[in-house]
N, C-alpha and C positions, 0 to 999 in steps of 0.2 A: 467228880470233884465234889467236895463237901462244902456247900454253901455257908459263908459266914454270916450268919443272921442273928448273933448273940445281941441282946440288948445292953447297951452301954450306958452307965449312969452318967448323966450330963445335964446342965442347964439348958434353957432354950437358946442355943448358940450354935447348933448344929448346922450342917450343910449337906442338902440332898442334891446329887448330880443324876438327872434322869437321861439315859441315853449314854450310859458310861462306857458301853462296848464299843462305841462309835470312834470316828477319826479323833474328833475334837474332845469328846468326853474321855476317853481313855488317859489322855495326856493332861487334862484339866484335873481329873481327880488327883493324880499324882502331884502335881503343883500345890493343890489345896491341901493334901496331906501333909506335905513338906512344911507348908506355910502354918497351918493350924493344928497339925496333930492328926495322926491316922483315925483315931477313934471319933473325931468330930465330923468327919467328911464320909457320908454314906453314899456309896455308888449303887445305881440301879439300873436295870435294863430288862428288856422282855426276854433276853437270853444271858448266858454267862459271858462275862467280859474275859479279857486276856490274865493270864497268870499273874502278871504284876499287880493288877488291879484287885483281883480275888484274893490274894495273899497278903496284901498290904494293910487291910482295913475292912470294915463291915460292907456287906454286899446283900441287896434284895433283889429278888426276881420282881419286876413291877412292870405293868402294862399301863401307859400313861392314859389310855383310852378308859380305863376303869376308875374313875373318880374316887370311889369308895375305898379302893385299894390304895391309892394314892393318899387319901386322907389319913388311913390308919398307919401307913408308913410315917406320915408327918408327926401323928401324934405319938407313935411308938418311940421316935429318937428325938422328940422334942425339936423339930427343924425349925430354923429362923430363915434360912436362905435357901432357894431352889434354883438351880441352873437347868432349864428346861431345853434339852438339846435334841430330843427325840423328833426325827422327821425323815421324810423321804425325800431325797435329793433330786437334782433336776431330770437326769436323764431316766432314772427308774420311775420317777413320778410321771413322766409322760406315758410310760407303759401302763400305769395302774392310776389314773386320774382321780377316781372316786375315793379310793382308800387314801391316796396322798392328801386330798382335801380333808379327809376326816381326821386322819392323824396329825397333819400340820397344824390344822385349826383347833380341833378339840382339845389336843394336848396344851395348846396356849390357853384356852377357855379354862380348863380345869385348874391351872395354877393361878391364874389372874382371879378366879372365883375363891381360892383359898386366901389369897392376898385380900381380896374384899371382905372376907370373912374374919379377918384379922387372925388367921391360923399360920400365916407365915408374915415375915417382916419385909422381906426383899426378894424380887424376882428377876433373874437374868433369862432373856430369851434372844437367841440369834437371828438376825435377819440376813440378807445376801445382796449382793450387786445384782442378783437377778430380778430385783424389782424394778430395774430400768428396762427400757425397750428400744426399738429402732429409732424412736423419735428423741430419745434422751441425748444430749450432747456428748459425744463419745470421748473427747479429750478434756482431762481435767473435770470430770462431772462434778457439779457442785452438790452441796448437802441438799439443797431443795432444786428439784429438777422435774421435768415432764417424766411421768411413770406410766408406762404402757407395757406391762410385762407381757410376754408372749408365751410364757409356758405355765403349767399348772403350779410348779413350784413358786415362780416369780409371783403369780397371782395370790398365792396363799400367803407369802412373806409381805407383800404389800398390804394385803388385808390386815394381817396381824400387826403391822407396824401402826396401822391406824387404830386398833382396838387396843394396843398398849397405850398410845397417846390419850385414848377416850377415857380408859379406866384411871390413868393418872389425873386427867381434868376432873373427872366425875367423882372419883373416891379417894384421890390422894395416894394411889397405889405407887410404890416405889420400885417401879420396873425399868429396866435398863437394857439397852440392846445395841449390837454392833452389827453393820452391814459388811460381813465378811467378804473378801474376794476369795479367789481360789486358793486353797491351803495345800501346803507341802509339808510331809512328814515322812521321816525314815521309819516311824513306828508303826505305822498303819499302811494298809493296802489299799488301793483304790476302793470307793464306796458307792459308785453310781453317780459321780458328778461329771458335768462336762469339762471342768478344769482338771480331772484327774489324770489327763494324759501326763501332766507335769509331776506326777508321782511314780505312773507306770514307766515312763521312760527311763528312770534311773534303774529300776529293777531289770529292764530288758538290756540296757547297757551293760550291766554286770554279767546276765546270764548269756546273752546271745550276741552282744555287741551290735545290735541291730534293733531298730522299733519302727512299727508300722502305725503312723499317727492318724487319728480320725478326724483331726482339724487340718485346714491349709496352712501351708508354711509361714504365711504373713497374718495370721489371726492373733492379734496382740491383745492380751487380756490382763487385768489387774490380779496380782497374785500376792500371796504372803507366806513367809516361813512360819512353821506352826508354833515355834518359840515366840515369835513376836506376837500371834494370835492369842496364845495363851496369856502372855504378859499384858496385852492390851484388855482382855478380859478381866484379869485380876485388879489392874490398875482402875478401870471403869467402876467396878464393884467397891473399891476402897474409897474411891472420891466422896467427900461430903456431898450429900444430897442436893445442898444449896447451889453447888457448883455444876450439877447436871441440868443443862438447858434444853437438851434435846430429849424427849420422851417417846419419840417414835424410833429411831434408830441413828447412831453416828455412822457417817462414813469414815472408814479408816483406810489407809494406804500403805502398802509395802513396796511392791516393785511392779514393773510391767514388762512383759516380754511375749513373743511369739515363739511356735515351736522351732523355727529356724535358728532363732537366737540362743535358745536354751541347748539345742543340739551342738552348736558352735562351741558353747562353753563346756559341754561334757567332752567334746573332742580334744579339749585342752588337757583333759586327764586321761582319755582313752582315744588316742587319734585314729584308731581303726573303728570306731563307732560310725554306723551309717543310719540314715533316717529316711523312710518313704513316707509318702502321704496317700491316704485314701479316706477322704472326707466322707462321713455317714450323717445321720439326721442331727448329729451333736453341732455340725457345722452350722447349721441353721440357728440353733440355739445360741451359740457364741457369737453369732454374727448381729445379735441384737443387743448386746450386751456392751458396757463402756470398756475403753482402751486403757484408761488412767482415771484416778479418783483423787479429788480435792478433798483432803480430810482437816482444812483449816479450823473447822469449828471444834473437833476433838483436839486438836493442839492448843487451842485457846482456853477451852473449858477445863480439860484435866491433863494437859502436858503431854499429849501422845506423840510418840516419835519412833519409827521402825529402826531397827538396829541392822538388819539383813539386806543386802543388795543381791543381784543375781549370782556374781561371782562367789560371794561369801557363802551363799546357800548352796551351791552346787559342791563346792569343797566340802562344807559339813554334811551334805548329804552323803557323798562317797564315803568320807572319814567314818561315819557311823554304820552305813550299810556294810563296809567292807569289815569293820569290826565285829558285826553280828552275824556274819557268814557261817 
């Protein structure tokens, strides 16, 4: 495939998405291009992205761990905003902890430093509910709570939140962040996260009418439909800076359910669907996470509100997956 790396003429108002081949990045790129125009949104990743991203606008092969390469890309396209999404997720990070720490932390540092050096104006970096741990209140987890993450991914996200807050306090950096719950999308395959069962289960339902779940039936976790997550990200970044009161990361909430509950909802569409439970190491990871999230601060500061609940999400997933078969 021919990479689209043409230099477009523009003012310093372009947007760079790092990690554009990932679950969030691929959909965020398309939403940003629809809103700002394809030429102003530069997608990048260490590998080629999907066809939709590659064909709809400029794309650069970029290793976020190479700060010089990142700077050159920022200068080439006159980037104003960066969405730094590149990371190793919870399950895969446990298998390669040293690389996960390097990628998750240095990728953030490289973009924070660009902002400190006034080479970009605004930065988005995603956090996660993985920052919480077994000692965190599990129900209606508040914005400020005990954080004792038990995974490499969670440790890196907790540390990243503190660095974001410090860079804002010390240098006035306009950095913004969301603590994503588990994300569900019909456009992307599972990417190595503990909550990815809630994506895989739909593909299994359509293919085999059965699913072997790596979590227990009653493991309730916070989840969010991808369209809500993308909308939350755009709304946060468009909010006037004076309204952003949290510079570590905002809690956001969509819905909470367990594997048994989503299986029953799937059975409303496919009555012959069945589920079995074979918990593995990811069960221990999930056991340390919240079951529901309090996002009052996000609602108050920038008017956040989710649109999808479990029935609406399941119906939309099947509608789109069936149409794309």
